[in-house]
C-alpha positions as CSV (number, residue, x, y, z in Angstrom):
1,M,-14.6,-9.6,-2.7
2,N,-17.0,-8.1,-5.3
3,R,-17.8,-5.2,-3.0
4,T,-14.2,-4.3,-2.5
5,Q,-13.5,-4.6,-6.2
6,G,-16.4,-2.4,-7.0
7,A,-15.1,0.2,-4.6
8,A,-11.7,0.1,-6.2
9,V,-13.3,0.6,-9.7
10,T,-15.2,3.6,-8.3
11,A,-12.1,5.0,-6.8
12,V,-10.3,4.9,-10.2
13,A,-13.2,6.8,-11.7
14,L,-13.1,9.4,-8.9
15,A,-9.3,9.7,-9.2
16,V,-9.6,10.5,-12.9
17,L,-12.1,13.2,-12.1
18,F,-10.3,15.1,-9.4
19,A,-6.7,14.3,-10.1
20,G,-6.8,16.1,-13.4
21,G,-6.7,19.4,-11.7
22,A,-4.4,18.2,-9.0
23,V,-1.6,17.2,-11.3
24,T,-0.9,20.8,-12.2
25,V,-0.8,22.0,-8.6
26,A,2.6,22.0,-6.9
27,S,3.7,23.6,-3.6
28,A,6.0,26.7,-3.7
29,D,9.2,24.7,-3.4
30,R,8.2,22.4,-6.2
31,D,7.6,25.0,-8.9
32,E,10.2,23.5,-11.2
33,A,8.4,20.1,-11.3
34,P,6.7,19.2,-14.6
35,A,2.9,19.7,-14.7
36,T,2.4,16.0,-15.4
37,P,4.7,13.5,-13.6
38,V,7.2,11.6,-15.8
39,S,7.8,7.9,-15.4
40,A,11.0,8.3,-13.4
41,S,9.4,10.7,-10.9
42,A,8.7,10.0,-7.3
43,D,5.0,10.5,-8.0
44,A,5.0,7.6,-10.5
45,G,7.3,5.5,-8.5
46,F,5.3,5.8,-5.4
47,A,2.0,5.1,-7.2
48,R,3.5,1.9,-8.8
49,D,5.2,0.6,-5.7
50,M,2.4,1.4,-3.2
51,A,-0.1,-0.2,-5.5
52,V,1.9,-3.5,-5.3
53,H,2.4,-3.1,-1.6
54,H,-1.4,-2.5,-1.0
55,Q,-2.3,-5.5,-3.1
56,Q,-0.6,-7.8,-0.7
57,A,-2.3,-6.2,2.3
58,V,-5.6,-6.8,0.6
59,E,-4.7,-10.4,-0.1
60,M,-3.6,-11.1,3.5
61,S,-6.7,-9.5,4.9
62,F,-9.1,-11.6,2.8
63,I,-7.1,-14.7,3.8
64,V,-7.4,-14.1,7.6
65,R,-11.1,-13.1,7.2
66,D,-11.7,-16.7,6.3
67,R,-9.3,-18.3,8.8
68,T,-10.8,-16.9,12.0
69,E,-14.2,-16.2,13.6
70,D,-12.8,-13.4,15.8
71,E,-14.9,-10.3,15.0
72,A,-12.2,-7.8,16.0
73,V,-9.7,-9.3,13.6
74,R,-12.3,-9.8,10.9
75,R,-13.4,-6.1,11.2
76,L,-9.8,-4.8,11.1
77,A,-9.0,-7.0,8.1
78,Y,-12.1,-5.8,6.2
79,D,-11.2,-2.1,7.0
80,I,-7.6,-2.6,5.7
81,A,-8.8,-4.5,2.6
82,N,-11.4,-1.9,1.8
83,T,-9.2,1.1,2.4
84,Q,-6.2,-0.2,0.6
85,A,-8.2,-1.4,-2.4
86,N,-9.7,2.0,-2.8
87,Q,-6.3,3.7,-2.5
88,R,-4.8,1.3,-4.9
89,G,-7.5,2.1,-7.4
90,M,-6.7,5.8,-7.0
91,M,-3.0,5.3,-7.6
92,L,-3.5,3.2,-10.7
93,G,-6.0,5.7,-12.0
94,W,-3.4,8.5,-11.7
95,L,-0.9,6.4,-13.7
96,D,-3.5,6.0,-16.4
97,L,-4.3,9.7,-16.3
98,W,-0.6,10.6,-16.6
99,G,-0.2,8.2,-19.5
100,L,2.4,6.2,-17.6
101,P,2.9,2.4,-17.4
102,K,1.8,0.6,-14.2
103,N,5.0,-1.6,-14.4
104,E,8.4,-0.4,-15.6
105,S,10.9,-3.1,-16.5
106,G,14.4,-2.6,-15.4
107,V,13.6,-0.3,-12.5
108,E,13.9,-1.7,-9.0
109,P,11.2,-1.1,-6.5
110,M,11.8,2.0,-4.4
111,A,14.4,3.3,-6.8
112,W,12.6,6.7,-6.7
113,M,13.4,6.8,-3.0
114,G,17.1,6.5,-3.7
115,M,17.2,2.9,-2.6
116,G,16.9,-0.4,-4.4
117,G,14.5,-3.2,-3.8
118,S,15.5,-6.8,-3.2
119,G,17.9,-7.0,-6.1
120,D,18.8,-10.3,-7.6
121,D,18.5,-12.4,-4.5
122,G,15.2,-14.0,-5.5
123,A,13.3,-11.0,-4.2
124,L,13.5,-12.5,-0.7
125,D,11.0,-15.2,-1.5
126,G,8.5,-12.8,-3.1
127,A,9.0,-9.9,-0.7
128,V,9.9,-7.3,-3.3
129,M,9.8,-4.4,-0.8
130,P,10.6,-3.9,2.9
131,G,7.7,-5.0,5.1
132,M,6.1,-7.3,2.5
133,A,5.4,-10.9,3.5
134,T,7.3,-13.7,1.8
135,K,5.5,-16.4,-0.3
136,T,6.3,-18.8,2.5
137,Q,4.6,-16.6,5.1
138,I,1.6,-16.1,3.0
139,E,1.2,-19.9,2.7
140,E,1.6,-20.2,6.5
141,L,-1.2,-17.8,6.9
142,R,-3.4,-19.8,4.5
143,K,-2.9,-22.9,6.5
144,A,-3.3,-21.3,10.0
145,D,-6.6,-21.3,11.9
146,G,-8.1,-19.4,14.8
147,R,-5.6,-17.7,17.2
148,E,-2.6,-18.8,15.2
149,A,-4.0,-17.1,12.1
150,E,-4.9,-14.0,14.1
151,V,-1.4,-13.6,15.6
152,L,0.4,-14.3,12.3
153,Y,-1.8,-11.8,10.4
154,L,-1.3,-9.1,13.1
155,K,2.5,-9.6,13.1
156,L,2.7,-9.7,9.3
157,M,0.5,-6.7,8.9
158,T,2.4,-4.7,11.5
159,E,5.6,-5.2,9.5
160,H,3.7,-4.5,6.3
161,H,2.4,-1.2,7.7
162,R,5.9,-0.3,8.9
163,G,7.3,-0.6,5.4
164,G,4.3,1.2,3.9
165,V,4.7,4.1,6.3
166,H,8.4,4.4,5.4
167,M,7.4,4.6,1.7
168,A,4.5,7.0,2.2
169,E,6.7,9.4,4.3
170,A,9.1,9.5,1.4
171,C,6.3,10.5,-1.0
172,V,5.3,13.3,1.4
173,Q,8.8,14.6,1.0
174,K,9.5,13.9,-2.6
175,C,6.2,13.8,-4.6
176,T,5.1,16.9,-6.4
177,V,1.3,16.3,-6.8
178,D,-0.4,17.8,-3.8
179,T,-3.3,15.3,-4.0
180,E,-0.9,12.4,-4.0
181,R,1.1,13.9,-1.1
182,A,-2.1,14.3,0.9
183,L,-3.0,10.7,0.2
184,A,0.5,9.6,1.4
185,Q,0.2,11.6,4.6
186,G,-3.2,10.0,5.2
187,M,-1.6,6.6,4.8
188,V,1.1,7.5,7.4
189,D,-1.5,8.7,10.0
190,A,-3.9,5.8,9.5
191,Q,-1.3,3.0,9.4
192,K,0.5,4.3,12.5
193,S,-2.8,4.3,14.3
194,E,-3.5,0.7,13.1
195,M,-0.1,-0.4,14.2
196,L,-0.9,0.7,17.8
197,L,-4.2,-1.1,17.6
198,M,-2.5,-4.3,16.3
199,A,0.1,-4.1,19.1
200,D,-2.8,-4.1,21.7
201,M,-4.5,-7.0,19.9
202,L,-1.3,-9.0,20.0
203,K,-1.0,-8.4,23.7
204,E,-4.6,-9.5,24.2
205,R,-3.6,-12.8,22.5
206,G,-0.4,-13.2,24.6
207,A,1.9,-12.6,21.6
């Protein structure tokens, strides 16, 4: 856990260094966008929402790492936790750089995409965005062992990635900061690849 947290802190520092130049760069069809994103922008909305989304992926990955001895699942979980902790640090670093809040009250998740989050229905038992696991599912993962934990993790993470890809694709279309759009495209490519891997791993476990 310390190693991953350290990587996330390093990522924040790196993000502050190279994002300073990136925030003023926009593609030809985004020339009218402000040099620094505003709080209601897609750039800020994506950074906030994906940071929350990533945090749950990190949490689930550390849970399953301690609930199975299967090296393939443990390796996948470590890769996901490490990658998403680093990316989360970058996005939170950008928000700091832009002088924007990491949480914005009164704004539903994914509003920047033109869609609302879970509204007033109890946030679907803690699943505030599509693809996120509920509190009940997280507790089930904590109590599972061995193959049961592996299968549950792979199923939950597949849905989690599906929701993440949908959000990242929206940033590729709507965000104005080139560095952030490149990060979002990288998420799309990597998570689609991991979804294929997890599908194979589920088949190997008869699920």
